[in-house]
VOGU-3710 file (C-alpha; in Angstrom, 3 decimals, decimal comma):
1> mssvflalgs> 86,758/85,482/121,681  90,086/84,200/120,473  92,912/86,305/119,083  94,098/84,999/115,709  96,628/86,008/113,077  95,982/84,948/109,485  98,361/85,010/106,521  96,963/85,645/103,056  98,794/85,079/99,790  98,011/85,063/96,078
11> nlnnpkrqil> 99,864/84,981/92,774  97,046/84,261/90,269  93,985/86,030/88,877  94,845/89,587/89,981  96,541/88,743/93,306  95,932/92,135/94,921  92,202/91,847/94,208  92,162/88,267/95,535  93,728/89,366/98,848  91,407/92,359/99,225
21> saiealkkdp> 88,353/90,199/98,419  89,322/87,666/101,079  89,824/90,446/103,643  86,406/91,908/102,815  84,724/88,500/103,092  86,298/87,929/106,513  85,195/91,410/107,647  81,600/90,532/106,747  81,563/87,358/108,855  79,522/88,119/112,009
31> ritvhavssl> 81,721/85,820/114,116  84,916/87,670/113,166  86,142/91,111/114,221  89,078/92,468/112,237  91,569/94,439/114,346  94,382/95,086/111,896  95,450/94,349/108,341  99,021/94,794/107,193  100,171/96,474/104,049  100,397/94,302/100,969
41> yqtpamgppq> 103,842/92,912/100,161  105,276/91,434/96,985  107,608/88,483/97,496  109,287/85,814/95,379  107,435/82,498/95,304  108,597/79,440/97,191  108,485/76,147/95,300  108,417/75,679/91,519  109,047/78,647/89,183  106,011/80,942/89,229
51> ddyinavmhi> 104,984/84,582/89,527  105,699/86,576/92,676  103,134/86,549/95,460  101,195/89,328/97,085  101,012/88,702/100,847  99,375/90,238/103,893  98,680/89,379/107,513  95,561/90,211/109,470  94,739/90,152/113,173  91,211/89,078/114,054
61> nteysarell> 89,166/88,091/117,053  86,752/85,250/116,480  84,163/83,090/118,153  85,149/80,191/115,875  87,220/77,344/117,262  90,511/76,746/115,449  88,977/73,873/113,483  85,879/75,919/112,587  88,053/78,824/111,463  90,112/76,476/109,304
71> svclalekqq> 86,871/75,356/107,632  85,841/78,990/107,074  89,222/79,763/105,481  89,119/76,680/103,241  85,556/77,506/102,144  86,604/81,076/101,317  89,558/79,777/99,292  87,218/77,502/97,353  84,713/80,323/96,842  87,492/82,468/95,339
81> gririepwgp> 88,416/79,658/92,934  91,311/77,890/94,602  91,941/74,426/93,236  94,568/72,361/95,045  96,636/70,696/92,338  100,329/71,113/93,036  101,934/71,482/96,484  103,791/74,806/96,639  102,250/75,685/93,271  100,568/78,904/92,170
91> rcididilly> 97,281/79,783/93,798  94,615/82,413/93,515  94,281/82,597/97,312  95,853/80,953/100,314  94,685/81,690/103,848  96,682/80,175/106,705  96,104/80,369/110,434  99,435/81,541/111,842  98,507/81,857/115,505  95,359/81,035/117,438
101> ddmqrqeedy> 95,680/82,511/120,932  98,680/80,772/122,510  97,588/77,388/121,190  100,283/74,853/120,387  98,700/71,871/118,693  99,436/69,364/115,972  96,395/67,833/114,344  96,125/65,773/111,186  95,002/68,777/109,106  96,637/71,729/110,873
111> ilphpglker> 99,534/72,706/113,114  99,532/75,720/115,435  101,482/77,901/115,404  101,919/77,574/111,649  105,092/75,511/111,100  106,675/77,961/108,626  105,980/81,087/110,640  109,530/81,635/111,928  111,283/81,078/108,585  109,155/83,141/106,214
121> lfvlvplyei> 109,847/86,825/105,755  106,625/87,211/103,783  104,837/86,372/107,036  107,167/87,933/109,608  107,390/91,383/108,003  103,630/92,021/107,778  103,108/90,344/111,159  105,636/92,702/112,737  103,978/95,656/110,992  100,660/95,070/112,778
131> apqlilpdgt> 101,946/93,493/116,021  105,523/94,669/116,712  105,424/93,550/120,354  104,044/90,081/119,575  105,540/87,155/121,470  104,965/83,673/120,026  103,661/80,858/122,257  107,217/79,515/122,669  108,370/82,880/124,072  110,128/84,108/120,906
141> avavllqgfk> 109,549/87,744/119,958  108,693/88,421/116,326  111,115/91,374/116,454  113,954/89,021/117,418  113,103/86,645/114,563  113,277/89,513/112,079  116,754/90,495/113,265  118,088/87,268/111,768  116,866/88,373/108,317  118,100/91,975/108,285
151> neekvliqhv> 120,403/91,519/105,278  117,744/89,726/103,214  114,660/91,758/104,041  115,096/94,564/101,503  115,845/92,134/98,672  113,016/89,693/99,298  110,096/91,888/100,246  108,612/95,023/98,750  105,548/97,063/99,685  102,922/96,875/96,974
161> ie> 102,207/100,373/95,714  98,549/101,247/96,069
//
């Protein structure tokens, strides 16, 4: 079983529902065990002008290889209605593999760890929430990465009220 962290984001078609539906679908997969799911966070969108995103991070164990898990995530996105039209554009669901064990790999269709992991508060804050002691494959602590954002954190990220 491999230890994996996934990032989930949505800003279309009831984003909170989209995130919760994706989490439930992953929980039902017999080859995935969910260990932790962060709170939901609202964050400004990156890219062209669009609505804010709802984001979360989850920690799973899986029997899937990294490539198989990528296929599962892409199929789930498609099932929930994602259509890839505009890079950085709005989306009903986005599921990214952040970390897969300590794997460091660059393939044609994926890079591990996720290349934006260290620069994105909408990933780091929920990741820290569920894994505060986490050390990335390059030896960097998530807690140390967050220290560099201390002045921006309160402005850019808000808990979503249940």
